[in-house]
N, C-alpha and C positions, 0 to 999 in steps of 0.2 A: 512646913506646908505646901509653900510655893513651888520646892524642888520636887514634892509629891506630885501637885498639880501638873507641874512642866512635863515630868515621866509619864503620868497617865494620857496627858494631850499628846505628846509626841508618840506614843503607843498606838492610841487609835490611829494618827496621822499615817504611820506607816502601813497599817491595815488599811485606810482609805485609799490611798495611793496605790496601791497593790489591785484593791478592789477596781480601782477606777480601770486600770489597764486590761481587766477581765473582762467587766462586764460592759462596759461602754456600749458597744455594738448590740445588745441584747436588752437594754432599756430604752425609754424616751428621758431626753433631757425636758424637765416640765417645765412650762412658762411661769413667770412671775408675771402678777397682774396688779397695778398700782390701783389703790381702794379711794376713790375719791371722796366717799361718803365716810369711811372711817379716819381717813385723814384731816377732816375737817372735825370730824366729832372728837378727835385728841389733839388736835393742833401739833401735827407731825405728818409724817411720810409713812404710809402704812402700805406695805407690798404682802400680796397673797401668793405664797408658793404651792403651786396647783398639783400634788401630789395625786388628789384625786383624778388627774388625768393620765397617770402612769398606765402603762399595760397593765392590764388585772384591775384597775381601778383604787391601787392601795401603793404606798411605798414598799409593801412587804416585798416586793419583787426584787429591788435592788440586793436585798442582804441574802433572800435564798438563792438567786442566782450565783452569787459571789461563793455561798457555802458550798452550791453542788459543783461550780468549775473549779474548785480548790481540792475537791476529793482525787484520790488516785482512782485508776480504772478499777482496781481490786475493791475499793471500797464502794463503787456504784456498782459493779457486777453482783454483790450479795443481795441487792435490794434496799430501798430506803424507807424510812418510816419518821413520821413528824407528829405533833400534837397542834391543834389551831383551833381557834372559834370562827375562822371565816377567813380574812384575807391573807393570812401566811398560807394556809391551805389552797387559796386559789392560785398564789403563784407558785405552789409546790406542784398542783396539777398540771398547769401550763408548761412547766419545764419538765415533768416526767414525759409529756408528749413530744415535746422541742428537742430533747435530746435522747428521746426512746429509751426510757429508764421504768423500772418498775417499782412502784411505791405504795405506801397505804397512810390515810391520814386517821389519827384519833381525834374525835371532838368531843368536847362536854354535852352530856346531856341538854342542857340547856341554850344549845346553840340555835338560833333563830331556824326557824324552818325553811325560810327564803334562802337562806344561806347553805343549808343542808342539801336542798333541792338544786341548787344551783352547782353544787360539787357535784352532786350525783348525774346532773346531765352532763356534766363533764369527764364522765368516765370514771371517777375517782373510787377507789377501795375505801371504804370507810368503817369504821370501829367508833362506836359511843360508847363513852367510859365516865363516869363521875359527874359532880354536879358543880364542878368550876374547873377551871382552866389548869389549875395545880394539879387536881387529880389527874386530868387525862396526859398533862406533861409528865408525871411519874410514871404513870401506867405507859405510856408512849416510850420513854426512857428502857423501862424495867424489860417490856416487851421486845423491844430492839434487841438487847442485850440478849436475852433469853433464845433469840432467833437467830442471831449473828447478822442482824442487820444493821445498815448505818444510819445513826439517829441525825435528824436535820433541825436543832432548834430554832423556836420562833424567835426568839431573843439572848437566850443566856449562850453566845459565842462569838468569838472574836472576829470571826470573816461575815457571821450576820452584822455585827456592828460596824465592820469596816463597809459593809454595803451600803447600809443606811448613810454611814458617813459621806456617801457621794453626794448627796444633796448638799452638803456644805461647798464643796468643791463646784457646784454649778451657783450656788448663793454670790459666792466671793467673785464670779463671773458678772452676774446678772444685776447684785444690787451695790450701789457705790457707798461705802463707807456706812456699813452696817452697826447700828447701836445696839438694839435688843433683839432677840430672837424669842419667839413665843412657841412652844413644843408641846402636844399632848403625850402623855406618858402612861404606860401600860406597864409592861415588863421592863421600859428603859431601853431599849435596843435603838429605837430612834433619837432620842435626846443623847444618848451617850455618844453616837456616832456623829452627828452634827456639832456637839458640844466640843467633843476631842478634837474636831478639825479645826473648826472656826477659833477656837483658844489656842491652838497651836499657832495659827495665822496672827490672831491679834487676843491677847488676855483679854483685854477691856471691853469685848463684845460680852453683852450681857446674855445669858441663858435663863429663860423663865420656863419651867416645866407647870403644866397645868392637870390637873384630875377631877374627876367628879366628887362631890363631897359624899357619894354612896359609895365610893370606892377608892380611898386615899392611901392605898397600901405603901407606896414609894414616898408618899410625901411623910406618913406616920413612922416608916421604918428608918428614915434619916433622921426624923426627929428624937426618935430612940436610940439612935446609934447601932442597933440590930434590925436586921430582916423579921418583920412579925406577922404571925399568923394571926388575921383578924377578920370578923364577921364583916359582911359587905351587902348593902341592899342593891336590888334591881337600878338600873341604870340604863338611859337611852344612849349612852357611851358604852356601848358593848363590845367595842373594840379595844377599849383601856380596861375591861371589867375582868377583877380575879386577882389572885395573890402574885408571890413571887418565890421561884425556886430559892432555897435556903443558900445555895452556892453561886448564886447568880454573879456574874462579872461586873454585871449593870449598874450593881448598887455603890461599889466604892467609886465608879466613875460618876455616877451622880453624885454621890456624898462630895466629892472634890470640885468638879466643873459645871455643876448647877447652881445657880446664884439665888434662886428665888423660887417658890411655889405658889400657885394661885389656885384655890379649890372653887368648883362652880356648883350651883344647884341644878337641879333638873330643869327648872324655869329659865334659867340663864341659858343653859346648853339649847332649848327648845328654842327661845329668842332667836339666838343665834343662826341657827338654822335657817329660820325663815329671813332673817337681814340678808344673808349671803343671796338667798333664793330671791328674794325682793330686789334687791340693790345690784347683783351682779349676774342675776339668770344663771347662776351655778348651783348644781344639786351636792350635796355635802352630807356624811353620815354624821351621827352625834359625835364619835369622837374627834373627827376634825373640826365641830364645832368648837370645841373647849379652847383652842387658840384664839379664835373671835371672842368667845365670852369672857375669856381672861382680859382680851386687851378693853374690852368696852368696861368692864367692872372696875378696870383699877386705870383707865385713860388719862386721869390727872398725873400719871408718873412720866408721861412721855412725850410731852410737849418739846416740840424743836428735833426729835430722834427720828431715825430711819429706821423703823420696825418692820421684821418681816414675821407674818404668821404662817404655820405650816398647816397647810389642810390636809389632811393625810390620808383622806379616802371618800369613797362617795356611797359605798353600798347602805342603801335605808330600804328598807320594806315599804311597799305601798300601803300597809295597812299603818303604819308607824306614820308616813308623810301625811295620811288623811287625818290621823290623830292630831299631829302637829297643825294643819291647816285649818 
């Protein structure tokens, strides 16, 4: 088991170091903020990794730009297609403009109207398909194959994972002696990248994933030892909402490198959004609040530790914010 864990971490590390060379000038090194309030709450040192301040407002830019920069000219010239419920799509649109490429986004029909409007205003070509992320992703892959387009996955890809892993490179520079990192989990690209790099640096760093109780697909799949097709309920954490592709490479990485999972109720996620807004004057989306909610829920496990909470994005609608407040 240890040899397998080491080989997975080393593989992610290699991808991450390649990504670092490709993407550094195209992304922002996001700041880390020490949280006095949460540190006192857990009798530890809590650091907020502000990926909500990344260009496009989410960590998704890292993986997307790494994938696109790794393509050949022929692959780019075919035209690109992706599937996304919002943040990956926003990164994709920015990169289409930046590199003068043509691309189309497949969105699930349940995508928040504000995210659709934002993508349209950015000039995105949009196709709506299916009532969840998996149906949109499968349709996007199949359509790209039929039309000879190059598909850019939202998480199920080595270069996507490597791009997200560059957060780990920054954390090693920014936070002394990390003990635990708490990370939101949807498709698993973010946690796979960070876990792979950090475990390759220090296997004792604890990696904790967090998901909403209403959509715990990765957690339940790991418990079952296989990827499950589950029904899920609506969640304010729409960025982590939905199922997993049956062949996703993030699954074995999470199986081996994620030490624990914490599931959150909707009330716990909402409370975390309010706390970060009130104590830090920082706006975050539901998915970003998962790490904060998870820390607060299990604060008794962290005394004396250096804990990093990944705040993954900031896109939250005014209607949702009004409801929360």
